[in-house]
PDBQT receptor file of N, H, CA, C and O in Angstrom, charges set to zero:
ATOM      1  N   MET A   1       0.489  59.583 -24.164  1.00  0.00    +0.000 N 
ATOM      2  CA  MET A   1      -0.065  58.725 -23.147  1.00  0.00    +0.000 C 
ATOM      3  C   MET A   1       0.624  57.360 -23.233  1.00  0.00    +0.000 C 
ATOM      4  O   MET A   1       0.945  56.871 -24.316  1.00  0.00    +0.000 OA
ATOM      5  N   PHE A   2       0.839  56.765 -22.063  1.00  0.00    +0.000 N 
ATOM      6  H   PHE A   2       0.578  57.162 -21.184  1.00  0.00    +0.000 HD
ATOM      7  CA  PHE A   2       1.544  55.493 -21.984  1.00  0.00    +0.000 C 
ATOM      8  C   PHE A   2       0.728  54.465 -21.201  1.00  0.00    +0.000 C 
ATOM      9  O   PHE A   2       0.052  54.792 -20.225  1.00  0.00    +0.000 OA
ATOM     10  N   LYS A   3       0.811  53.218 -21.653  1.00  0.00    +0.000 N 
ATOM     11  H   LYS A   3       1.360  52.952 -22.445  1.00  0.00    +0.000 HD
ATOM     12  CA  LYS A   3       0.160  52.079 -21.006  1.00  0.00    +0.000 C 
ATOM     13  C   LYS A   3       1.261  51.211 -20.402  1.00  0.00    +0.000 C 
ATOM     14  O   LYS A   3       2.254  50.923 -21.070  1.00  0.00    +0.000 OA
ATOM     15  N   THR A   4       1.098  50.787 -19.140  1.00  0.00    +0.000 N 
ATOM     16  H   THR A   4       0.291  51.021 -18.597  1.00  0.00    +0.000 HD
ATOM     17  CA  THR A   4       2.113  50.001 -18.427  1.00  0.00    +0.000 C 
ATOM     18  C   THR A   4       1.815  48.508 -18.516  1.00  0.00    +0.000 C 
ATOM     19  O   THR A   4       0.696  48.067 -18.255  1.00  0.00    +0.000 OA
ATOM     20  N   ILE A   5       2.841  47.736 -18.892  1.00  0.00    +0.000 N 
ATOM     21  H   ILE A   5       3.750  48.094 -19.104  1.00  0.00    +0.000 HD
ATOM     22  CA  ILE A   5       2.734  46.282 -18.966  1.00  0.00    +0.000 C 
ATOM     23  C   ILE A   5       3.957  45.680 -18.285  1.00  0.00    +0.000 C 
ATOM     24  O   ILE A   5       5.087  46.086 -18.555  1.00  0.00    +0.000 OA
ATOM     25  N   VAL A   6       3.726  44.699 -17.390  1.00  0.00    +0.000 N 
ATOM     26  H   VAL A   6       2.808  44.370 -17.170  1.00  0.00    +0.000 HD
ATOM     27  CA  VAL A   6       4.812  44.045 -16.660  1.00  0.00    +0.000 C 
ATOM     28  C   VAL A   6       4.791  42.552 -16.978  1.00  0.00    +0.000 C 
ATOM     29  O   VAL A   6       3.737  41.917 -16.944  1.00  0.00    +0.000 OA
ATOM     30  N   LEU A   7       5.962  41.997 -17.287  1.00  0.00    +0.000 N 
ATOM     31  H   LEU A   7       6.818  42.513 -17.314  1.00  0.00    +0.000 HD
ATOM     32  CA  LEU A   7       6.111  40.554 -17.508  1.00  0.00    +0.000 C 
ATOM     33  C   LEU A   7       6.710  39.945 -16.257  1.00  0.00    +0.000 C 
ATOM     34  O   LEU A   7       7.763  40.377 -15.789  1.00  0.00    +0.000 OA
ATOM     35  N   ALA A   8       6.030  38.932 -15.710  1.00  0.00    +0.000 N 
ATOM     36  H   ALA A   8       5.174  38.581 -16.090  1.00  0.00    +0.000 HD
ATOM     37  CA  ALA A   8       6.512  38.257 -14.503  1.00  0.00    +0.000 C 
ATOM     38  C   ALA A   8       6.518  36.753 -14.754  1.00  0.00    +0.000 C 
ATOM     39  O   ALA A   8       5.625  36.210 -15.405  1.00  0.00    +0.000 OA
ATOM     40  N   CYS A   9       7.557  36.086 -14.216  1.00  0.00    +0.000 N 
ATOM     41  H   CYS A   9       8.283  36.527 -13.687  1.00  0.00    +0.000 HD
ATOM     42  CA  CYS A   9       7.730  34.654 -14.461  1.00  0.00    +0.000 C 
ATOM     43  C   CYS A   9       7.836  33.887 -13.146  1.00  0.00    +0.000 C 
ATOM     44  O   CYS A   9       8.214  34.438 -12.112  1.00  0.00    +0.000 OA
ATOM     45  N   SER A  10       7.493  32.603 -13.216  1.00  0.00    +0.000 N 
ATOM     46  H   SER A  10       7.186  32.156 -14.056  1.00  0.00    +0.000 HD
ATOM     47  CA  SER A  10       7.583  31.726 -12.064  1.00  0.00    +0.000 C 
ATOM     48  C   SER A  10       9.045  31.518 -11.678  1.00  0.00    +0.000 C 
ATOM     49  O   SER A  10       9.905  31.375 -12.547  1.00  0.00    +0.000 OA
ATOM     50  N   VAL A  11       9.323  31.501 -10.395  1.00  0.00    +0.000 N 
ATOM     51  H   VAL A  11       8.625  31.617  -9.688  1.00  0.00    +0.000 HD
ATOM     52  CA  VAL A  11      10.667  31.240  -9.898  1.00  0.00    +0.000 C 
ATOM     53  C   VAL A  11      11.018  29.767 -10.128  1.00  0.00    +0.000 C 
ATOM     54  O   VAL A  11      12.174  29.439 -10.394  1.00  0.00    +0.000 OA
ATOM     55  N   PHE A  12      10.034  28.891 -10.028  1.00  0.00    +0.000 N 
ATOM     56  H   PHE A  12       9.095  29.157  -9.813  1.00  0.00    +0.000 HD
ATOM     57  CA  PHE A  12      10.252  27.453 -10.128  1.00  0.00    +0.000 C 
ATOM     58  C   PHE A  12      10.243  26.939 -11.566  1.00  0.00    +0.000 C 
ATOM     59  O   PHE A  12      10.855  25.912 -11.858  1.00  0.00    +0.000 OA
ATOM     60  N   ALA A  13       9.557  27.641 -12.462  1.00  0.00    +0.000 N 
ATOM     61  H   ALA A  13       9.060  28.476 -12.224  1.00  0.00    +0.000 HD
ATOM     62  CA  ALA A  13       9.498  27.267 -13.878  1.00  0.00    +0.000 C 
ATOM     63  C   ALA A  13       9.645  28.552 -14.698  1.00  0.00    +0.000 C 
ATOM     64  O   ALA A  13       8.644  29.126 -15.126  1.00  0.00    +0.000 OA
ATOM     65  N   PRO A  14      10.873  29.004 -14.918  1.00  0.00    +0.000 N 
ATOM     66  CA  PRO A  14      11.127  30.307 -15.542  1.00  0.00    +0.000 C 
ATOM     67  C   PRO A  14      10.518  30.513 -16.925  1.00  0.00    +0.000 C 
ATOM     68  O   PRO A  14      10.440  31.645 -17.402  1.00  0.00    +0.000 OA
ATOM     69  N   THR A  15      10.084  29.431 -17.574  1.00  0.00    +0.000 N 
ATOM     70  H   THR A  15      10.148  28.511 -17.186  1.00  0.00    +0.000 HD
ATOM     71  CA  THR A  15       9.446  29.605 -18.879  1.00  0.00    +0.000 C 
ATOM     72  C   THR A  15       7.948  29.883 -18.759  1.00  0.00    +0.000 C 
ATOM     73  O   THR A  15       7.287  30.178 -19.755  1.00  0.00    +0.000 OA
ATOM     74  N   GLU A  16       7.416  29.788 -17.545  1.00  0.00    +0.000 N 
ATOM     75  H   GLU A  16       7.953  29.547 -16.736  1.00  0.00    +0.000 HD
ATOM     76  CA  GLU A  16       6.005  30.111 -17.302  1.00  0.00    +0.000 C 
ATOM     77  C   GLU A  16       5.919  31.576 -16.894  1.00  0.00    +0.000 C 
ATOM     78  O   GLU A  16       6.324  31.954 -15.794  1.00  0.00    +0.000 OA
ATOM     79  N   CYS A  17       5.389  32.386 -17.788  1.00  0.00    +0.000 N 
ATOM     80  H   CYS A  17       5.060  32.079 -18.681  1.00  0.00    +0.000 HD
ATOM     81  CA  CYS A  17       5.344  33.831 -17.562  1.00  0.00    +0.000 C 
ATOM     82  C   CYS A  17       3.938  34.370 -17.820  1.00  0.00    +0.000 C 
ATOM     83  O   CYS A  17       3.146  33.780 -18.554  1.00  0.00    +0.000 OA
ATOM     84  N   TRP A  18       3.660  35.499 -17.196  1.00  0.00    +0.000 N 
ATOM     85  H   TRP A  18       4.304  35.978 -16.599  1.00  0.00    +0.000 HD
ATOM     86  CA  TRP A  18       2.373  36.161 -17.339  1.00  0.00    +0.000 C 
ATOM     87  C   TRP A  18       2.593  37.640 -17.591  1.00  0.00    +0.000 C 
ATOM     88  O   TRP A  18       3.547  38.241 -17.097  1.00  0.00    +0.000 OA
ATOM     89  N   GLU A  19       1.691  38.211 -18.368  1.00  0.00    +0.000 N 
ATOM     90  H   GLU A  19       0.916  37.723 -18.770  1.00  0.00    +0.000 HD
ATOM     91  CA  GLU A  19       1.747  39.632 -18.666  1.00  0.00    +0.000 C 
ATOM     92  C   GLU A  19       0.670  40.335 -17.837  1.00  0.00    +0.000 C 
ATOM     93  O   GLU A  19      -0.507  39.983 -17.907  1.00  0.00    +0.000 OA
ATOM     94  N   TYR A  20       1.083  41.318 -17.062  1.00  0.00    +0.000 N 
ATOM     95  H   TYR A  20       2.039  41.604 -17.005  1.00  0.00    +0.000 HD
ATOM     96  CA  TYR A  20       0.163  42.091 -16.228  1.00  0.00    +0.000 C 
ATOM     97  C   TYR A  20      -0.019  43.469 -16.858  1.00  0.00    +0.000 C 
ATOM     98  O   TYR A  20       0.955  44.188 -17.084  1.00  0.00    +0.000 OA
ATOM     99  N   THR A  21      -1.261  43.833 -17.139  1.00  0.00    +0.000 N 
ATOM    100  H   THR A  21      -2.052  43.250 -16.955  1.00  0.00    +0.000 HD
ATOM    101  CA  THR A  21      -1.572  45.134 -17.718  1.00  0.00    +0.000 C 
ATOM    102  C   THR A  21      -2.176  46.019 -16.642  1.00  0.00    +0.000 C 
ATOM    103  O   THR A  21      -3.062  45.593 -15.902  1.00  0.00    +0.000 OA
ATOM    104  N   ASP A  22      -1.700  47.232 -16.560  1.00  0.00    +0.000 N 
ATOM    105  H   ASP A  22      -0.979  47.578 -17.161  1.00  0.00    +0.000 HD
ATOM    106  CA  ASP A  22      -2.156  48.173 -15.545  1.00  0.00    +0.000 C 
ATOM    107  C   ASP A  22      -3.621  48.557 -15.754  1.00  0.00    +0.000 C 
ATOM    108  O   ASP A  22      -4.051  48.820 -16.877  1.00  0.00    +0.000 OA
ATOM    109  N   ALA A  23      -4.372  48.585 -14.671  1.00  0.00    +0.000 N 
ATOM    110  H   ALA A  23      -4.023  48.371 -13.758  1.00  0.00    +0.000 HD
ATOM    111  CA  ALA A  23      -5.785  48.966 -14.726  1.00  0.00    +0.000 C 
ATOM    112  C   ALA A  23      -5.998  50.434 -14.369  1.00  0.00    +0.000 C 
ATOM    113  O   ALA A  23      -7.112  50.939 -14.509  1.00  0.00    +0.000 OA
ATOM    114  N   ARG A  24      -4.959  51.129 -13.913  1.00  0.00    +0.000 N 
ATOM    115  H   ARG A  24      -4.054  50.719 -13.800  1.00  0.00    +0.000 HD
ATOM    116  CA  ARG A  24      -5.104  52.533 -13.487  1.00  0.00    +0.000 C 
ATOM    117  C   ARG A  24      -4.866  53.534 -14.604  1.00  0.00    +0.000 C 
ATOM    118  O   ARG A  24      -5.543  54.560 -14.673  1.00  0.00    +0.000 OA
ATOM    119  N   GLY A  25      -3.922  53.249 -15.470  1.00  0.00    +0.000 N 
ATOM    120  H   GLY A  25      -3.372  52.416 -15.414  1.00  0.00    +0.000 HD
ATOM    121  CA  GLY A  25      -3.459  54.207 -16.485  1.00  0.00    +0.000 C 
ATOM    122  C   GLY A  25      -4.525  54.550 -17.493  1.00  0.00    +0.000 C 
ATOM    123  O   GLY A  25      -5.690  54.207 -17.294  1.00  0.00    +0.000 OA
ATOM    124  N   PRO A  26      -4.169  55.202 -18.547  1.00  0.00    +0.000 N 
ATOM    125  CA  PRO A  26      -2.824  55.503 -19.026  1.00  0.00    +0.000 C 
ATOM    126  C   PRO A  26      -2.191  56.707 -18.324  1.00  0.00    +0.000 C 
ATOM    127  O   PRO A  26      -2.851  57.443 -17.590  1.00  0.00    +0.000 OA
ATOM    128  N   TYR A  27      -0.895  56.880 -18.572  1.00  0.00    +0.000 N 
ATOM    129  H   TYR A  27      -0.359  56.282 -19.168  1.00  0.00    +0.000 HD
ATOM    130  CA  TYR A  27      -0.106  57.929 -17.926  1.00  0.00    +0.000 C 
ATOM    131  C   TYR A  27       0.387  58.937 -18.955  1.00  0.00    +0.000 C 
ATOM    132  O   TYR A  27       0.692  58.588 -20.095  1.00  0.00    +0.000 OA
ATOM    133  N   LYS A  28       0.459  60.184 -18.532  1.00  0.00    +0.000 N 
ATOM    134  H   LYS A  28       0.212  60.468 -17.606  1.00  0.00    +0.000 HD
ATOM    135  CA  LYS A  28       0.850  61.256 -19.445  1.00  0.00    +0.000 C 
ATOM    136  C   LYS A  28       2.321  61.205 -19.815  1.00  0.00    +0.000 C 
ATOM    137  O   LYS A  28       2.687  61.530 -20.945  1.00  0.00    +0.000 OA
ATOM    138  N   THR A  29       3.182  60.796 -18.863  1.00  0.00    +0.000 N 
ATOM    139  H   THR A  29       2.885  60.532 -17.946  1.00  0.00    +0.000 HD
ATOM    140  CA  THR A  29       4.619  60.798 -19.145  1.00  0.00    +0.000 C 
ATOM    141  C   THR A  29       5.204  59.393 -19.007  1.00  0.00    +0.000 C 
ATOM    142  O   THR A  29       4.643  58.534 -18.326  1.00  0.00    +0.000 OA
ATOM    143  N   ARG A  30       6.341  59.179 -19.668  1.00  0.00    +0.000 N 
ATOM    144  H   ARG A  30       6.796  59.877 -20.221  1.00  0.00    +0.000 HD
ATOM    145  CA  ARG A  30       7.030  57.890 -19.562  1.00  0.00    +0.000 C 
ATOM    146  C   ARG A  30       7.511  57.665 -18.131  1.00  0.00    +0.000 C 
ATOM    147  O   ARG A  30       7.508  56.533 -17.647  1.00  0.00    +0.000 OA
ATOM    148  N   GLU A  31       7.923  58.729 -17.456  1.00  0.00    +0.000 N 
ATOM    149  H   GLU A  31       7.926  59.648 -17.850  1.00  0.00    +0.000 HD
ATOM    150  CA  GLU A  31       8.399  58.617 -16.075  1.00  0.00    +0.000 C 
ATOM    151  C   GLU A  31       7.297  58.088 -15.154  1.00  0.00    +0.000 C 
ATOM    152  O   GLU A  31       7.560  57.255 -14.287  1.00  0.00    +0.000 OA
ATOM    153  N   GLN A  32       6.073  58.566 -15.339  1.00  0.00    +0.000 N 
ATOM    154  H   GLN A  32       5.859  59.243 -16.044  1.00  0.00    +0.000 HD
ATOM    155  CA  GLN A  32       4.945  58.078 -14.545  1.00  0.00    +0.000 C 
ATOM    156  C   GLN A  32       4.682  56.603 -14.844  1.00  0.00    +0.000 C 
ATOM    157  O   GLN A  32       4.365  55.828 -13.941  1.00  0.00    +0.000 OA
ATOM    158  N   CYS A  33       4.813  56.226 -16.096  1.00  0.00    +0.000 N 
ATOM    159  H   CYS A  33       5.071  56.856 -16.829  1.00  0.00    +0.000 HD
ATOM    160  CA  CYS A  33       4.612  54.841 -16.504  1.00  0.00    +0.000 C 
ATOM    161  C   CYS A  33       5.664  53.931 -15.872  1.00  0.00    +0.000 C 
ATOM    162  O   CYS A  33       5.334  52.862 -15.359  1.00  0.00    +0.000 OA
ATOM    163  N   VAL A  34       6.923  54.351 -15.909  1.00  0.00    +0.000 N 
ATOM    164  H   VAL A  34       7.191  55.219 -16.326  1.00  0.00    +0.000 HD
ATOM    165  CA  VAL A  34       8.014  53.569 -15.319  1.00  0.00    +0.000 C 
ATOM    166  C   VAL A  34       7.801  53.420 -13.819  1.00  0.00    +0.000 C 
ATOM    167  O   VAL A  34       7.984  52.336 -13.265  1.00  0.00    +0.000 OA
ATOM    168  N   SER A  35       7.421  54.497 -13.170  1.00  0.00    +0.000 N 
ATOM    169  H   SER A  35       7.272  55.378 -13.620  1.00  0.00    +0.000 HD
ATOM    170  CA  SER A  35       7.154  54.459 -11.734  1.00  0.00    +0.000 C 
ATOM    171  C   SER A  35       6.047  53.456 -11.420  1.00  0.00    +0.000 C 
ATOM    172  O   SER A  35       6.149  52.695 -10.457  1.00  0.00    +0.000 OA
ATOM    173  N   ARG A  36       4.999  53.456 -12.227  1.00  0.00    +0.000 N 
ATOM    174  H   ARG A  36       4.917  54.074 -13.009  1.00  0.00    +0.000 HD
ATOM    175  CA  ARG A  36       3.895  52.520 -12.033  1.00  0.00    +0.000 C 
ATOM    176  C   ARG A  36       4.356  51.076 -12.275  1.00  0.00    +0.000 C 
ATOM    177  O   ARG A  36       3.900  50.165 -11.584  1.00  0.00    +0.000 OA
ATOM    178  N   ALA A  37       5.242  50.859 -13.233  1.00  0.00    +0.000 N 
ATOM    179  H   ALA A  37       5.613  51.600 -13.794  1.00  0.00    +0.000 HD
ATOM    180  CA  ALA A  37       5.760  49.509 -13.512  1.00  0.00    +0.000 C 
ATOM    181  C   ALA A  37       6.476  48.956 -12.284  1.00  0.00    +0.000 C 
ATOM    182  O   ALA A  37       6.292  47.790 -11.936  1.00  0.00    +0.000 OA
ATOM    183  N   TYR A  38       7.291  49.780 -11.625  1.00  0.00    +0.000 N 
ATOM    184  H   TYR A  38       7.440  50.727 -11.908  1.00  0.00    +0.000 HD
ATOM    185  CA  TYR A  38       7.989  49.329 -10.416  1.00  0.00    +0.000 C 
ATOM    186  C   TYR A  38       7.005  49.069  -9.274  1.00  0.00    +0.000 C 
ATOM    187  O   TYR A  38       7.169  48.124  -8.503  1.00  0.00    +0.000 OA
ATOM    188  N   GLU A  39       5.990  49.912  -9.177  1.00  0.00    +0.000 N 
ATOM    189  H   GLU A  39       5.857  50.680  -9.803  1.00  0.00    +0.000 HD
ATOM    190  CA  GLU A  39       4.957  49.708  -8.160  1.00  0.00    +0.000 C 
ATOM    191  C   GLU A  39       4.223  48.383  -8.402  1.00  0.00    +0.000 C 
ATOM    192  O   GLU A  39       3.969  47.630  -7.462  1.00  0.00    +0.000 OA
ATOM    193  N   MET A  40       3.885  48.108  -9.659  1.00  0.00    +0.000 N 
ATOM    194  H   MET A  40       4.091  48.720 -10.422  1.00  0.00    +0.000 HD
ATOM    195  CA  MET A  40       3.223  46.855 -10.007  1.00  0.00    +0.000 C 
ATOM    196  C   MET A  40       4.134  45.660  -9.714  1.00  0.00    +0.000 C 
ATOM    197  O   MET A  40       3.678  44.640  -9.197  1.00  0.00    +0.000 OA
ATOM    198  N   GLY A  41       5.417  45.790 -10.044  1.00  0.00    +0.000 N 
ATOM    199  H   GLY A  41       5.788  46.619 -10.464  1.00  0.00    +0.000 HD
ATOM    200  CA  GLY A  41       6.371  44.714  -9.790  1.00  0.00    +0.000 C 
ATOM    201  C   GLY A  41       6.452  44.361  -8.320  1.00  0.00    +0.000 C 
ATOM    202  O   GLY A  41       6.478  43.185  -7.959  1.00  0.00    +0.000 OA
ATOM    203  N   ASN A  42       6.492  45.373  -7.471  1.00  0.00    +0.000 N 
ATOM    204  H   ASN A  42       6.471  46.328  -7.764  1.00  0.00    +0.000 HD
ATOM    205  CA  ASN A  42       6.523  45.140  -6.024  1.00  0.00    +0.000 C 
ATOM    206  C   ASN A  42       5.239  44.462  -5.550  1.00  0.00    +0.000 C 
ATOM    207  O   ASN A  42       5.285  43.583  -4.690  1.00  0.00    +0.000 OA
ATOM    208  N   ALA A  43       4.109  44.861  -6.098  1.00  0.00    +0.000 N 
ATOM    209  H   ALA A  43       4.072  45.576  -6.797  1.00  0.00    +0.000 HD
ATOM    210  CA  ALA A  43       2.829  44.253  -5.720  1.00  0.00    +0.000 C 
ATOM    211  C   ALA A  43       2.765  42.794  -6.177  1.00  0.00    +0.000 C 
ATOM    212  O   ALA A  43       2.246  41.942  -5.456  1.00  0.00    +0.000 OA
ATOM    213  N   ILE A  44       3.284  42.505  -7.360  1.00  0.00    +0.000 N 
ATOM    214  H   ILE A  44       3.705  43.198  -7.946  1.00  0.00    +0.000 HD
ATOM    215  CA  ILE A  44       3.307  41.131  -7.871  1.00  0.00    +0.000 C 
ATOM    216  C   ILE A  44       4.128  40.252  -6.939  1.00  0.00    +0.000 C 
ATOM    217  O   ILE A  44       3.707  39.147  -6.598  1.00  0.00    +0.000 OA
ATOM    218  N   LEU A  45       5.291  40.730  -6.525  1.00  0.00    +0.000 N 
ATOM    219  H   LEU A  45       5.634  41.627  -6.802  1.00  0.00    +0.000 HD
ATOM    220  CA  LEU A  45       6.138  39.982  -5.580  1.00  0.00    +0.000 C 
ATOM    221  C   LEU A  45       5.413  39.714  -4.267  1.00  0.00    +0.000 C 
ATOM    222  O   LEU A  45       5.427  38.597  -3.750  1.00  0.00    +0.000 OA
ATOM    223  N   GLU A  46       4.783  40.753  -3.739  1.00  0.00    +0.000 N 
ATOM    224  H   GLU A  46       4.772  41.661  -4.159  1.00  0.00    +0.000 HD
ATOM    225  CA  GLU A  46       4.110  40.647  -2.444  1.00  0.00    +0.000 C 
ATOM    226  C   GLU A  46       2.907  39.709  -2.508  1.00  0.00    +0.000 C 
ATOM    227  O   GLU A  46       2.745  38.848  -1.643  1.00  0.00    +0.000 OA
ATOM    228  N   ILE A  47       2.079  39.867  -3.506  1.00  0.00    +0.000 N 
ATOM    229  H   ILE A  47       2.210  40.566  -4.209  1.00  0.00    +0.000 HD
ATOM    230  CA  ILE A  47       0.864  39.059  -3.629  1.00  0.00    +0.000 C 
ATOM    231  C   ILE A  47       1.197  37.581  -3.834  1.00  0.00    +0.000 C 
ATOM    232  O   ILE A  47       0.520  36.706  -3.295  1.00  0.00    +0.000 OA
ATOM    233  N   ASN A  48       2.236  37.311  -4.610  1.00  0.00    +0.000 N 
ATOM    234  H   ASN A  48       2.786  38.022  -5.048  1.00  0.00    +0.000 HD
ATOM    235  CA  ASN A  48       2.597  35.931  -4.930  1.00  0.00    +0.000 C 
ATOM    236  C   ASN A  48       3.666  35.363  -4.003  1.00  0.00    +0.000 C 
ATOM    237  O   ASN A  48       4.199  34.281  -4.247  1.00  0.00    +0.000 OA
ATOM    238  N   LYS A  49       3.972  36.091  -2.953  1.00  0.00    +0.000 N 
ATOM    239  H   LYS A  49       3.539  36.970  -2.755  1.00  0.00    +0.000 HD
ATOM    240  CA  LYS A  49       4.923  35.654  -1.920  1.00  0.00    +0.000 C 
ATOM    241  C   LYS A  49       6.270  35.188  -2.494  1.00  0.00    +0.000 C 
ATOM    242  O   LYS A  49       6.862  34.221  -2.014  1.00  0.00    +0.000 OA
ATOM    243  N   GLY A  50       6.733  35.888  -3.519  1.00  0.00    +0.000 N 
ATOM    244  H   GLY A  50       6.253  36.674  -3.909  1.00  0.00    +0.000 HD
ATOM    245  CA  GLY A  50       8.047  35.607  -4.090  1.00  0.00    +0.000 C 
ATOM    246  C   GLY A  50       8.108  34.438  -5.047  1.00  0.00    +0.000 C 
ATOM    247  O   GLY A  50       9.191  34.106  -5.530  1.00  0.00    +0.000 OA
ATOM    248  N   THR A  51       6.970  33.792  -5.345  1.00  0.00    +0.000 N 
ATOM    249  H   THR A  51       6.091  34.061  -4.953  1.00  0.00    +0.000 HD
ATOM    250  CA  THR A  51       6.995  32.663  -6.273  1.00  0.00    +0.000 C 
ATOM    251  C   THR A  51       6.940  33.112  -7.730  1.00  0.00    +0.000 C 
ATOM    252  O   THR A  51       7.305  32.365  -8.638  1.00  0.00    +0.000 OA
ATOM    253  N   ILE A  52       6.484  34.327  -7.935  1.00  0.00    +0.000 N 
ATOM    254  H   ILE A  52       6.187  34.934  -7.198  1.00  0.00    +0.000 HD
ATOM    255  CA  ILE A  52       6.468  34.933  -9.267  1.00  0.00    +0.000 C 
ATOM    256  C   ILE A  52       7.232  36.242  -9.164  1.00  0.00    +0.000 C 
ATOM    257  O   ILE A  52       6.960  37.064  -8.290  1.00  0.00    +0.000 OA
ATOM    258  N   LYS A  53       8.199  36.430 -10.074  1.00  0.00    +0.000 N 
ATOM    259  H   LYS A  53       8.420  35.762 -10.784  1.00  0.00    +0.000 HD
ATOM    260  CA  LYS A  53       9.023  37.633 -10.025  1.00  0.00    +0.000 C 
ATOM    261  C   LYS A  53       8.898  38.422 -11.322  1.00  0.00    +0.000 C 
ATOM    262  O   LYS A  53       8.893  37.838 -12.405  1.00  0.00    +0.000 OA
ATOM    263  N   PRO A  54       8.796  39.736 -11.221  1.00  0.00    +0.000 N 
ATOM    264  CA  PRO A  54       8.778  40.563 -12.425  1.00  0.00    +0.000 C 
ATOM    265  C   PRO A  54      10.134  40.493 -13.115  1.00  0.00    +0.000 C 
ATOM    266  O   PRO A  54      11.176  40.547 -12.462  1.00  0.00    +0.000 OA
ATOM    267  N   LYS A  55      10.113  40.372 -14.426  1.00  0.00    +0.000 N 
ATOM    268  H   LYS A  55       9.266  40.328 -14.956  1.00  0.00    +0.000 HD
ATOM    269  CA  LYS A  55      11.347  40.269 -15.210  1.00  0.00    +0.000 C 
ATOM    270  C   LYS A  55      11.591  41.502 -16.067  1.00  0.00    +0.000 C 
ATOM    271  O   LYS A  55      12.714  41.998 -16.156  1.00  0.00    +0.000 OA
ATOM    272  N   LYS A  56      10.527  41.990 -16.696  1.00  0.00    +0.000 N 
ATOM    273  H   LYS A  56       9.614  41.587 -16.624  1.00  0.00    +0.000 HD
ATOM    274  CA  LYS A  56      10.649  43.131 -17.612  1.00  0.00    +0.000 C 
ATOM    275  C   LYS A  56       9.363  43.946 -17.554  1.00  0.00    +0.000 C 
ATOM    276  O   LYS A  56       8.329  43.484 -17.071  1.00  0.00    +0.000 OA
ATOM    277  N   PHE A  57       9.458  45.154 -18.052  1.00  0.00    +0.000 N 
ATOM    278  H   PHE A  57      10.298  45.530 -18.445  1.00  0.00    +0.000 HD
ATOM    279  CA  PHE A  57       8.256  45.968 -18.215  1.00  0.00    +0.000 C 
ATOM    280  C   PHE A  57       8.403  46.769 -19.492  1.00  0.00    +0.000 C 
ATOM    281  O   PHE A  57       9.493  46.912 -20.047  1.00  0.00    +0.000 OA
ATOM    282  N   ARG A  58       7.279  47.282 -19.936  1.00  0.00    +0.000 N 
ATOM    283  H   ARG A  58       6.394  47.166 -19.486  1.00  0.00    +0.000 HD
ATOM    284  CA  ARG A  58       7.335  48.200 -21.079  1.00  0.00    +0.000 C 
ATOM    285  C   ARG A  58       6.252  49.251 -20.923  1.00  0.00    +0.000 C 
ATOM    286  O   ARG A  58       5.225  49.030 -20.282  1.00  0.00    +0.000 OA
ATOM    287  N   CYS A  59       6.506  50.370 -21.514  1.00  0.00    +0.000 N 
ATOM    288  H   CYS A  59       7.341  50.550 -22.035  1.00  0.00    +0.000 HD
ATOM    289  CA  CYS A  59       5.556  51.473 -21.533  1.00  0.00    +0.000 C 
ATOM    290  C   CYS A  59       5.181  51.715 -22.994  1.00  0.00    +0.000 C 
ATOM    291  O   CYS A  59       5.936  52.323 -23.752  1.00  0.00    +0.000 OA
ATOM    292  N   ASP A  60       4.011  51.233 -23.368  1.00  0.00    +0.000 N 
ATOM    293  H   ASP A  60       3.397  50.739 -22.752  1.00  0.00    +0.000 HD
ATOM    294  CA  ASP A  60       3.553  51.377 -24.744  1.00  0.00    +0.000 C 
ATOM    295  C   ASP A  60       2.937  52.749 -24.955  1.00  0.00    +0.000 C 
ATOM    296  O   ASP A  60       2.141  53.224 -24.144  1.00  0.00    +0.000 OA
ATOM    297  N   ILE A  61       3.318  53.372 -26.055  1.00  0.00    +0.000 N 
ATOM    298  H   ILE A  61       3.963  52.986 -26.713  1.00  0.00    +0.000 HD
ATOM    299  CA  ILE A  61       2.734  54.673 -26.412  1.00  0.00    +0.000 C 
ATOM    300  C   ILE A  61       1.364  54.419 -27.021  1.00  0.00    +0.000 C 
ATOM    301  O   ILE A  61       1.226  53.617 -27.946  1.00  0.00    +0.000 OA
ATOM    302  N   LEU A  62       0.360  55.099 -26.503  1.00  0.00    +0.000 N 
ATOM    303  H   LEU A  62       0.472  55.750 -25.752  1.00  0.00    +0.000 HD
ATOM    304  CA  LEU A  62      -0.997  54.976 -27.034  1.00  0.00    +0.000 C 
ATOM    305  C   LEU A  62      -1.229  56.062 -28.077  1.00  0.00    +0.000 C 
ATOM    306  O   LEU A  62      -0.806  57.207 -27.914  1.00  0.00    +0.000 OA
ATOM    307  N   LYS A  63      -1.899  55.681 -29.133  1.00  0.00    +0.000 N 
ATOM    308  H   LYS A  63      -2.243  54.751 -29.265  1.00  0.00    +0.000 HD
ATOM    309  CA  LYS A  63      -2.222  56.635 -30.211  1.00  0.00    +0.000 C 
ATOM    310  C   LYS A  63      -3.719  56.882 -30.214  1.00  0.00    +0.000 C 
ATOM    311  O   LYS A  63      -4.509  55.938 -30.255  1.00  0.00    +0.000 OA
ATOM    312  N   GLY A  64      -4.104  58.119 -30.173  1.00  0.00    +0.000 N 
ATOM    313  H   GLY A  64      -3.463  58.886 -30.139  1.00  0.00    +0.000 HD
ATOM    314  CA  GLY A  64      -5.528  58.463 -30.194  1.00  0.00    +0.000 C 
ATOM    315  C   GLY A  64      -6.239  57.969 -28.952  1.00  0.00    +0.000 C 
ATOM    316  O   GLY A  64      -5.839  58.287 -27.832  1.00  0.00    +0.000 OA
ATOM    317  N   THR A  65      -7.301  57.187 -29.150  1.00  0.00    +0.000 N 
ATOM    318  H   THR A  65      -7.625  56.928 -30.060  1.00  0.00    +0.000 HD
ATOM    319  CA  THR A  65      -8.093  56.676 -28.029  1.00  0.00    +0.000 C 
ATOM    320  C   THR A  65      -7.811  55.224 -27.731  1.00  0.00    +0.000 C 
ATOM    321  O   THR A  65      -8.563  54.587 -26.993  1.00  0.00    +0.000 OA
ATOM    322  N   GLN A  66      -6.744  54.688 -28.287  1.00  0.00    +0.000 N 
ATOM    323  H   GLN A  66      -6.133  55.205 -28.886  1.00  0.00    +0.000 HD
ATOM    324  CA  GLN A  66      -6.358  53.280 -28.076  1.00  0.00    +0.000 C 
ATOM    325  C   GLN A  66      -6.016  53.007 -26.632  1.00  0.00    +0.000 C 
ATOM    326  O   GLN A  66      -5.375  53.834 -25.983  1.00  0.00    +0.000 OA
ATOM    327  N   LEU A  67      -6.437  51.847 -26.103  1.00  0.00    +0.000 N 
ATOM    328  H   LEU A  67      -6.958  51.175 -26.630  1.00  0.00    +0.000 HD
ATOM    329  CA  LEU A  67      -6.071  51.418 -24.754  1.00  0.00    +0.000 C 
ATOM    330  C   LEU A  67      -5.425  50.083 -24.767  1.00  0.00    +0.000 C 
ATOM    331  O   LEU A  67      -5.051  49.567 -23.714  1.00  0.00    +0.000 OA
TER     332      LEU A  67
C-alpha cells in the first residue's frame, strides 16, 4: 500500500513550500499512487491559480495499518 504526498511551492517565494497529503488513498500499487500525485498536482495548480506549483511527489510505502 502506498500513501501519496505532493510538495508544492510558491511561485513568488520559492522557499515557501507546503506538503499536501492525499485524503483518498492508500493505493495498492505504485502506479496508482503516481497517477494520484499528478492528479493532485493539477488540482493544486488549478485551485491556487498558478501561484503555487507542485515541485515533487513521493509515494510512501505503508507498513501494516500505518497511515
